[in-house]
C-alpha positions in Angstrom: 0.0 0.0 0.0 1.2 3.5 -0.8 1.8 5.7 2.2 0.0 9.0 2.5 3.3 10.6 3.2 4.5 9.6 -0.2 1.7 11.4 -2.1 2.6 14.5 -4.2 0.3 17.4 -4.9 -0.5 19.7 -7.9 -2.8 22.7 -8.3 -3.8 25.5 -6.0 -7.1 27.0 -4.9 -9.2 24.4 -6.8 -12.9 24.2 -6.2 -14.4 20.7 -6.3 -11.8 19.1 -8.7 -14.0 16.0 -9.0 -12.5 14.7 -12.3 -8.8 14.9 -13.0 -7.9 14.6 -16.7 -4.3 14.2 -18.0 -2.6 14.8 -21.3 0.7 13.8 -22.9 1.8 17.5 -22.8 2.0 17.3 -19.0 -1.1 19.4 -18.5 -3.8 18.4 -16.1 -7.4 19.6 -16.2 -10.2 19.5 -13.6 -13.7 20.9 -13.2 -14.0 24.2 -11.3 -17.1 25.2 -9.4 -16.1 28.7 -8.3 -18.3 31.6 -9.5 -20.1 30.5 -12.7 -18.0 27.4 -13.2 -15.4 26.4 -15.7 -12.3 24.2 -16.2 -9.1 24.5 -14.1 -5.8 24.0 -16.0 -2.6 23.0 -14.3 0.5 23.2 -16.5 3.5 20.9 -16.4 5.4 23.6 -14.5 2.7 23.9 -11.9 0.9 27.1 -13.0 -2.8 27.0 -12.2 -5.4 29.0 -14.1 -9.0 28.7 -15.2 -11.2 28.9 -18.2 -14.2 30.7 -16.7 -17.5 29.7 -18.3 -19.8 32.4 -19.5 -22.8 32.5 -17.3 -25.5 33.1 -20.0 -27.5 30.1 -18.7 -25.3 29.2 -15.7 -24.0 28.8 -13.2 -22.4 25.7 -14.6 -21.5 22.8 -12.4 -19.2 20.5 -14.5 -18.8 17.1 -12.9 -17.0 14.7 -15.3 -15.1 16.3 -18.2 -13.7 15.0 -21.5 -11.1 16.7 -23.8 -11.7 17.1 -27.5 -9.2 17.9 -30.3 -8.5 21.6 -30.5 -8.8 22.3 -26.8 -12.6 22.2 -26.2 -14.1 20.3 -23.3 -17.3 18.3 -22.9 -18.7 18.5 -19.4 -21.6 16.8 -17.7 -23.6 19.5 -15.9 -24.5 18.5 -12.4 -27.0 21.2 -11.6 -29.3 21.2 -8.6 -32.3 20.2 -10.8 -31.0 20.2 -14.4 -28.3 18.4 -16.3 -27.1 17.6 -19.8 -23.9 17.6 -21.8 -22.2 20.9 -22.8 -19.1 22.0 -24.6 -16.8 24.7 -23.2 -14.5 26.6 -25.6 -11.1 28.0 -24.5 -12.5 31.5 -24.4 -15.3 30.5 -22.0 -18.2 30.1 -24.5 -20.6 27.3 -23.5 -22.9 25.6 -26.0 -25.3 22.7 -25.4 -24.6 19.3 -26.9 -27.4 17.3 -25.4 -30.0 18.7 -22.9 -33.0 16.5 -23.5 -33.8 13.0 -24.8 -37.0 11.6 -26.1 -38.7 14.9 -25.2 -37.5 14.9 -21.6 -34.9 17.1 -20.0 -31.8 15.3 -18.8 -31.5 15.1 -15.1 -28.3 16.2 -13.4 -25.6 14.4 -15.3 -22.4 12.7 -14.2 -19.6 11.7 -16.6 -18.8 11.9 -20.3 -16.4 9.6 -22.1 -15.1 9.9 -25.7 -14.1 6.6 -27.1 -11.4 5.8 -29.8 -14.1 6.0 -32.5 -15.1 9.5 -31.4 -18.5 8.3 -30.0 -19.6 10.1 -26.8 -20.9 8.2 -23.8 -22.7 10.1 -21.0 -23.8 8.7 -17.6 -26.7 9.9 -15.6 -26.7 8.7 -12.0 -30.4 8.9 -11.1 -33.7 10.4 -12.1 -34.7 11.0 -8.5 -34.6 14.6 -7.2 -32.9 15.7 -5.2 -30.3 13.0 -6.1 -29.3 12.4 -2.5 -32.6 10.6 -2.0 -31.1 7.9 -4.2 -28.0 7.3 -2.1 -29.6 3.9 -1.5 -29.0 0.2 -1.8 -32.1 0.0 -4.0 -30.9 2.7 -6.5 -31.9 1.6 -10.0 -32.7 4.7 -12.2 -29.3 5.4 -13.6 -28.6 5.2 -17.3 -26.1 5.6 -20.1 -26.6 7.6 -23.2 -24.6 7.0 -26.4 -24.2 9.8 -29.0 -22.9 8.8 -32.4 -23.8 9.4 -36.1 -27.2 7.7 -35.4 -28.1 10.3 -32.8 -28.4 10.0 -29.0 -30.1 7.1 -27.3 -30.1 5.2 -24.0 -28.0 2.0 -24.3 -28.2 0.9 -20.6 -30.6 1.7 -17.8 -31.7 0.4 -14.4 -28.3 1.2 -13.0 -27.7 1.7 -9.2 -26.4 5.3 -9.4 -24.4 5.3 -12.6 -21.0 7.0 -12.2 -17.7 6.8 -14.2 -17.3 4.4 -17.0 -14.3 3.0 -19.0 -13.9 1.2 -22.3 -11.3 -1.5 -23.1 -8.5 -0.7 -25.6 -10.0 -3.0 -28.2 -13.4 -1.2 -27.8 -15.3 -4.4 -27.0 -16.0 -4.0 -23.3 -17.7 -1.3 -21.3 -17.4 -1.0 -17.5 -19.3 1.3 -15.2 -19.4 1.9 -11.5 -22.8 1.8 -9.7 -21.9 3.8 -6.7 -24.7 3.2 -4.2 -25.6 -0.3 -5.5 -21.9 -0.8 -4.7 -20.9 -2.8 -7.7 -18.9 -2.6 -10.9 -20.7 -3.8 -14.0 -19.5 -4.8 -17.5 -21.2 -5.0 -20.9 -20.1 -6.2 -24.3 -20.2 -3.4 -26.9 -21.9 -4.4 -30.2 -20.9 -2.9 -33.5 -23.8 -0.5 -33.4 -22.9 0.7 -29.9 -25.6 -1.4 -28.1 -24.5 -2.7 -24.7 -25.2 -6.4 -24.2 -24.4 -9.3 -21.8 -24.6 -7.3 -18.6 -22.7 -8.9 -15.8 -21.3 -7.8 -12.4 -17.5 -8.0 -12.2 -17.2 -6.8 -8.6 -19.5 -6.4 -5.6 -18.0 -4.0 -3.1 -18.1 -4.5 0.7 -17.8 -2.4 3.8 -17.0 1.3 3.2 -16.5 1.0 -0.6 -18.7 3.3 -2.7 -17.2 3.0 -6.2 -16.9 6.3 -8.1 -13.9 6.8 -10.4 -12.8 4.1 -12.8 -9.5 3.6 -14.7 -7.7 0.8 -16.6 -4.1 -0.3 -16.5 -2.0 -2.1 -19.1 -2.1 -5.4 -17.3 -5.9 -5.6 -17.5 -6.6 -4.2 -14.0 -9.5 -2.0 -13.1 -8.8 0.7 -10.7 -11.7 2.1 -8.6 -11.7 5.1 -6.3 -14.1 5.0 -3.4 -15.7 8.1 -1.9 -16.4 8.1 1.9 -13.6 5.6 2.6 -10.9 7.5 0.6 -9.8 4.2 -1.0 -8.1 3.2 -4.3 -8.6 -0.4 -5.1 -7.2 -2.4 -8.0 -9.3 -5.3 -9.3 -7.2 -7.8 -11.3 -8.5 -9.7 -14.2 -8.6 -12.9 -12.0 -10.9 -11.2 -9.5 -8.3 -10.5 -6.9 -8.2 -7.1 -5.2 -5.5 -5.0 -3.7 -5.9 -1.7 -1.8 -3.4 0.7 -3.2 -4.2 3.8 -1.1 -6.4 4.4 1.8 -7.2 7.4 4.1 -9.8 5.7 6.2 -11.5 7.4 9.2 -13.2 4.5 11.1 -15.8 6.6 12.9 -16.9 8.5 9.7 -17.0 5.3 7.6 -19.1 3.5 10.2 -21.5 6.4 10.5 -21.9 6.5 6.7 -22.2 2.7 6.5 -25.0 2.6 9.2 -26.9 5.4 7.3 -26.5 3.5 4.0 -27.8 0.3 5.5 -30.8 2.1 7.0 -31.6 4.0 3.8 -30.7 7.3 5.5 -27.5 8.3 3.7 -27.4 11.9 2.5 -25.2 14.7 1.4 -23.8 15.2 4.9 -22.1 11.8 4.7 -20.2 12.9 1.6 -19.6 16.5 2.5 -18.2 16.1 6.1 -15.4 13.6 5.5 -12.8 14.2 8.3 -10.0 12.2 6.7 -6.5 13.5 7.4 -5.1 13.9 4.0 -7.3 12.9 1.1 -10.5 14.9 0.7 -13.1 12.4 -0.5 -11.4 11.1 -3.6 -13.7 10.5 -6.5 -11.6 9.9 -9.6 -8.3 8.5 -10.9 -6.4 9.3 -14.1 -3.1 7.9 -15.1 -0.5 10.4 -16.5 3.1 11.4 -16.5 5.7 10.5 -19.2 5.2 6.8 -18.7 1.6 6.8 -17.5 2.7 5.6 -14.1 1.6 8.6 -12.2 -1.9 8.5 -10.7 -3.9 11.7 -10.3 -6.7 11.8 -7.8 -9.7 14.0 -8.3 -11.7 14.8 -5.2 -15.0 16.3 -3.9 -13.7 18.4 -1.0 -10.0 19.3 -1.6 -8.4 22.3 -3.3 -5.5 20.3 -4.8 -5.0 17.1 -6.7 -3.0 14.3 -5.1 -0.5 12.3 -7.1 1.2 8.9 -6.6 3.6 6.6 -8.4 1.8 3.5 -9.6 3.3 0.0 -9.7 1.5 -0.5 -13.1 1.2 1.9 -16.1 -2.2 3.0 -17.0 -3.9 2.6 -20.4 -3.4 5.6 -22.7 -6.7 7.5 -22.8 -8.3 8.3 -26.1 -7.5 12.0 -25.7 -3.9 11.5 -24.6 -2.3 12.9 -27.8 -5.0 15.2 -29.2 -4.1 18.7 -30.4 -4.6 21.2 -27.6 -5.1 24.2 -29.9 -4.9 27.4 -27.9 -4.4 25.5 -24.6 -0.8 24.7 -25.6 0.5 27.9 -24.1 -2.5 28.8 -22.0 -1.8 31.5 -19.4 -4.8 33.6 -18.5 -4.5 36.5 -16.1 -5.8 34.5 -13.1 -3.7 33.4 -10.3 -6.2 30.8 -9.2 -9.4 29.2 -10.6 -11.4 31.0 -7.8 -11.4 34.2 -9.8 -13.5 35.0 -12.8 -12.1 35.7 -16.3 -14.5 38.2 -18.0 -13.2 37.6 -21.6 -15.7 36.9 -24.3 -15.5 34.9 -27.4 -15.1 37.1 -30.5 
């Protein structure tokens, strides 16, 4: 297990950096919830700045993010009552990509993924409002939307609080974490994008609420757990190894008792007293050899890093052209300030 004292740190004054995203350039990106929302940028030399979203229809609450060629971002909007998928340009312009489906507005949305074919996958955790009412063992309203040349459509539903997802390098397997059902589920991906042969690959026990999901080059699945501040690697043979943990016994038992009694709420996620890690929610592999792990979190203002014993799989966006982000330096000293520039 990696000692907490061996963690590194990047970024400064971040606000809810839930989803860390890495790039071959050495840049790291994360959502920013300060002011009207946006994307925080951390350069390889440690400079932190922010693309502040224009607030025409905001404030924006980006949860999961995905990087597109040219330096634009897709983000899942996790509003109090509204959701959807949006695109953020380097100058702060926001445009809708998908806000309703089959005539219904999308609920608060969780995580977008762009695969190696350029298709977009979007997870929606729950249709229950407020969503904390579905922090339940019985959660089953989560779903996955696929957007491709045939248009948007639901390809999986009935999920127990759908969270981050991942796709194998060969494009044949889709994995997703069901946070409050406490399981990781796999599907086969058909040629038309349909998800078939649903099966559970891991059921998680005491204190593990699977959120982030990443793949390594040896076939391992890495899961981050909120509440217990854990990183667990699931090997292809089903064996498990805890890689990192910042576990507060009293807090985890309190949350566990609430979950079992169907009383879990925001307070159990927002009041984590762990000493070092601030409710980790996401893992991305990066660095020159993809052996550095970057941990997104719900409550911290920095991103923790660690040296992994196994290299991660190169993400689909790893080598995309960053466009104007290549030498991005806006006048901000931290993401907590707003950039008032407008798109020409």
